[in-house]
C-alpha positions as CSV (number, residue, x, y, z in Angstrom):
1,M,-63.7,-46.4,-57.9
2,L,-65.7,-47.0,-54.7
3,M,-65.2,-50.7,-55.0
4,K,-61.5,-50.3,-55.4
5,R,-61.3,-48.2,-52.2
6,F,-63.4,-50.8,-50.4
7,V,-61.0,-53.6,-51.5
8,V,-58.0,-51.5,-50.4
9,F,-59.6,-50.9,-47.0
10,L,-60.3,-54.6,-46.6
11,I,-56.7,-55.5,-47.4
12,L,-55.4,-53.0,-44.9
13,V,-57.8,-54.2,-42.2
14,L,-56.8,-57.8,-42.9
15,A,-53.0,-56.9,-42.9
16,I,-53.4,-55.2,-39.5
17,S,-55.4,-58.1,-38.1
18,V,-52.9,-60.7,-39.2
19,G,-50.0,-58.7,-38.0
20,S,-51.5,-58.3,-34.6
21,V,-52.1,-62.0,-34.3
22,F,-48.4,-62.7,-34.9
23,A,-47.0,-59.8,-33.0
24,Q,-46.1,-60.7,-29.4
25,N,-46.0,-58.4,-26.5
26,F,-42.7,-58.9,-24.7
27,V,-43.4,-56.4,-21.9
28,A,-43.6,-57.9,-18.4
29,H,-42.9,-56.5,-14.9
30,G,-42.6,-53.1,-16.5
31,Y,-39.6,-54.0,-18.8
32,D,-39.4,-54.4,-22.6
33,W,-37.9,-57.9,-23.0
34,N,-37.6,-57.3,-26.7
35,N,-34.9,-54.7,-26.4
36,P,-31.4,-56.0,-25.5
37,R,-30.5,-52.6,-24.1
38,T,-33.3,-52.4,-21.6
39,Q,-31.8,-52.0,-18.1
40,I,-33.3,-54.5,-15.6
41,S,-31.0,-53.3,-12.8
42,Q,-28.3,-50.7,-12.3
43,F,-25.8,-52.7,-14.4
44,F,-27.5,-55.5,-16.2
45,T,-29.7,-55.6,-19.4
46,V,-32.2,-57.8,-21.1
47,G,-29.5,-58.8,-23.6
48,E,-27.4,-60.3,-20.8
49,V,-30.3,-62.4,-19.6
50,F,-30.7,-64.1,-22.9
51,T,-27.0,-64.3,-23.9
52,N,-25.4,-67.5,-25.1
53,G,-22.0,-66.1,-24.2
54,R,-21.5,-64.5,-27.6
55,T,-24.8,-63.0,-28.8
56,V,-28.4,-62.5,-27.6
57,D,-30.3,-65.8,-28.1
58,W,-33.8,-64.6,-28.8
59,A,-35.1,-68.2,-28.8
60,R,-34.5,-68.1,-25.0
61,R,-36.8,-65.1,-24.7
62,D,-39.4,-66.6,-27.0
63,A,-39.4,-69.8,-24.9
64,L,-39.8,-67.8,-21.7
65,F,-42.8,-65.9,-23.1
66,A,-44.3,-69.2,-24.3
67,L,-44.6,-70.4,-20.7
68,P,-47.9,-70.0,-18.9
69,Q,-48.1,-66.5,-17.5
70,N,-47.8,-67.6,-13.8
71,E,-44.6,-69.6,-14.6
72,R,-43.2,-66.8,-16.8
73,D,-43.8,-64.2,-14.1
74,A,-42.1,-66.4,-11.4
75,V,-39.0,-66.8,-13.7
76,I,-38.9,-63.0,-14.4
77,A,-39.2,-62.3,-10.7
78,N,-36.2,-64.6,-10.1
79,I,-34.2,-62.9,-13.0
80,L,-34.9,-59.5,-11.4
81,R,-33.9,-60.7,-7.9
82,M,-30.7,-62.1,-9.3
83,A,-29.9,-58.9,-11.2
84,Q,-30.0,-57.0,-7.8
85,H,-27.5,-59.5,-6.3
86,L,-25.3,-59.3,-9.4
87,D,-25.3,-55.5,-9.1
88,A,-23.6,-55.9,-5.7
89,V,-21.0,-58.3,-7.3
90,R,-20.4,-55.8,-10.1
91,T,-19.9,-53.0,-7.6
92,Q,-17.3,-55.1,-5.7
93,Y,-15.4,-56.6,-8.7
94,G,-16.0,-54.2,-11.6
95,A,-17.3,-55.1,-15.1
96,I,-18.6,-58.6,-15.4
97,R,-19.3,-60.7,-18.5
98,V,-22.4,-62.9,-18.3
99,T,-21.8,-66.1,-20.2
100,S,-25.2,-67.7,-19.5
101,W,-28.3,-66.6,-17.5
102,Y,-31.8,-67.7,-18.4
103,R,-32.1,-71.0,-20.2
104,D,-35.2,-72.7,-21.4
105,R,-35.4,-76.5,-20.8
106,E,-34.3,-77.4,-24.3
107,T,-31.3,-75.1,-24.3
108,N,-30.3,-76.3,-20.8
109,R,-30.5,-80.0,-22.0
110,R,-28.5,-79.2,-25.1
111,V,-25.7,-77.6,-23.1
112,G,-25.6,-80.4,-20.6
113,G,-27.1,-78.5,-17.7
114,A,-28.7,-80.2,-14.7
115,S,-32.4,-81.1,-15.1
116,N,-33.3,-78.9,-12.1
117,S,-30.9,-76.1,-13.1
118,A,-31.3,-72.7,-11.5
119,H,-30.8,-71.2,-15.0
120,I,-34.3,-72.6,-16.0
121,Q,-35.8,-70.9,-12.9
122,G,-34.1,-67.6,-13.9
123,H,-31.8,-67.3,-10.9
124,G,-28.7,-69.1,-12.1
125,V,-26.0,-67.2,-13.9
126,D,-22.5,-67.9,-15.1
127,I,-20.1,-64.9,-15.0
128,R,-16.5,-63.9,-15.3
129,P,-14.9,-60.6,-14.3
130,L,-13.4,-58.5,-17.0
131,N,-10.9,-56.4,-15.0
132,F,-10.4,-58.5,-11.9
133,D,-8.6,-61.8,-11.2
134,A,-11.3,-64.4,-11.9
135,A,-9.8,-67.0,-9.5
136,K,-9.6,-64.5,-6.7
137,M,-13.2,-63.3,-7.3
138,E,-14.4,-66.9,-7.1
139,E,-12.4,-67.5,-4.0
140,E,-13.8,-64.4,-2.3
141,L,-17.3,-65.1,-3.4
142,E,-17.0,-68.7,-2.1
143,A,-16.6,-67.2,1.4
144,S,-19.5,-64.7,1.1
145,W,-22.1,-65.8,-1.4
146,R,-25.2,-67.2,0.4
147,G,-26.6,-69.2,-2.5
148,G,-25.1,-71.9,-4.8
149,L,-21.6,-71.4,-6.2
150,G,-20.1,-73.6,-8.9
151,R,-16.3,-73.3,-9.1
152,G,-15.5,-73.1,-12.8
153,Q,-12.5,-70.7,-12.6
154,A,-10.6,-73.2,-10.4
155,K,-11.1,-75.8,-13.1
156,N,-10.2,-73.4,-16.0
157,R,-13.8,-73.5,-17.3
158,G,-13.8,-69.7,-17.7
159,F,-16.8,-68.9,-15.5
160,T,-18.2,-68.9,-12.0
161,H,-21.8,-70.1,-11.5
162,L,-23.9,-68.2,-9.0
163,D,-27.5,-68.9,-8.0
164,L,-30.0,-68.0,-5.3
165,G,-30.7,-71.5,-4.2
166,T,-29.5,-73.0,-0.9
167,Q,-25.9,-72.4,0.0
168,R,-23.7,-75.1,-1.5
169,R,-20.4,-75.4,-3.4
170,W,-19.3,-77.7,-6.2
171,D,-16.6,-78.0,-8.9
172,Y,-17.2,-78.3,-12.6
């Protein structure tokens, strides 16, 4: 009987050890990046950071957390900065759908993004308003946005790209 209890104890210890080796901690900068509903700003969530336009793409999160910690922390800092800027856009134009935000290099390559895309750095985002004229929003942002703005609405692409890089404008 004692031997049986010892074997059960060893199995439990082994199971806990193996589980902890494979479990990853997705908490950084005080946010749980494993929960799609975690608010990272007044209006935006973790799920929107990792969206592919339809669902949460957890592979993007996994790729982010696979980066060396200093790189990951820099990307997350950019994500949080962009969320603050997007809150202002959301306040002005109402509900916004994020169609793409953070992209790892492989995802960015697969979707045809620029090799130095702001999406990879965490501060590039593609959006469209839900209750406001998209072309009008893009036109107004073109006059006021201090970073990069890609005109996708004007070309019927269904999104406007915003980033926190240098002020520049382009068409898709």
